[in-house]
C-alpha positions, -999 to +999 in steps of 0.1 A: +615+526+326+615+564+337+587+587+332+594+620+311+583+651+328+558+660+305+541+627+305+546+629+346+529+663+345+500+650+324+492+622+348+495+646+378+470+667+359+448+640+351+446+629+386+441+664+400+410+667+374+397+631+383+398+640+419+381+673+416+351+656+396+350+630+424+348+652+451+323+676+434+299+644+424+302+633+462+296+667+480+276+681+453+248+705+470+214+687+478+192+715+472+171+734+498+156+709+526+121+710+534+094+694+554+054+688+545+023+678+559-007+662+542-042+657+553-064+632+538-099+613+546-101+584+569-091+559+542-062+581+533-077+596+502-073+631+489-104+651+485-131+631+503-131+654+537-156+654+560-180+684+554-201+685+585-199+675+623-219+677+653-204+694+683-185+670+705-182+641+675-149+627+667-136+626+631-109+602+619-083+619+593-052+607+580-020+629+584+010+625+563+044+641+574+075+642+548+109+651+558+136+659+531+156+683+553+190+663+545+191+649+581+168+633+606+141+654+622+119+651+653+082+664+647+049+676+664+017+677+647-006+699+667-043+700+665-061+730+667-095+742+659-100+779+642-133+798+644-126+819+616-100+828+590-080+854+610-072+822+638-057+803+608-018+800+608+003+815+581+037+800+566+053+825+594+028+824+622+015+796+641-024+799+648-032+813+682-056+788+690-046+765+720-037+731+707-062+703+715-041+671+709-004+666+695+014+637+680+051+633+682+077+612+659+109+613+644+117+608+607+149+600+589+160+620+558+140+610+528+113+594+548+075+599+555+048+586+578+011+585+572-010+579+603-047+581+614-059+606+641-093+606+656-101+644+665-129+659+685-148+688+674-153+710+704-187+705+725-195+743+724-190+747+688-222+767+675-245+749+653-247+766+619-212+778+622-183+766+602-149+758+620-115+747+606-095+716+618-061+728+617-031+706+620+003+725+620+038+709+616+064+719+642+101+709+643+126+704+673+156+725+673+182+701+683+205+731+698+178+747+719+156+716+726+125+737+717+100+730+691+099+757+664+069+762+637+077+749+603+054+772+585+035+742+571+000+734+580-034+720+566-068+725+577-105+715+565-134+734+569-165+715+587-202+729+589-214+723+624-245+706+625-271+692+650 
């Protein structure tokens, strides 16, 4: 059976449309990728953060890191202590304070990791003052091999007591 030219043209047109729809559904944009960091208490529950701490004491907190960049990512969480609001990070600039501890890991796309951390309150913290325990999220730039601040951070204020 020989196909008529019009029938053949319709079949080719349907094949082209089906191919375009198939390619579009496979290669559709995934949206803007993002990373996130979360902070919770020692039982990994939100909202029950420590309110006070003595100088030199240790606190246990729970950190969660999320990767939705569309690719695997190496991350670093950097712990700092801010003495006032001007030392807190912003979405473009990390805190000017020196990191006291860092944790490094890697996540696949659309994955997360939650882990407990023990952090110390500086021994020279002044009783009666408030300090912010700051956790910044950094990402490894695979091209340059350097850590880049993600613009994501969490913090909790604690009152320094005796």
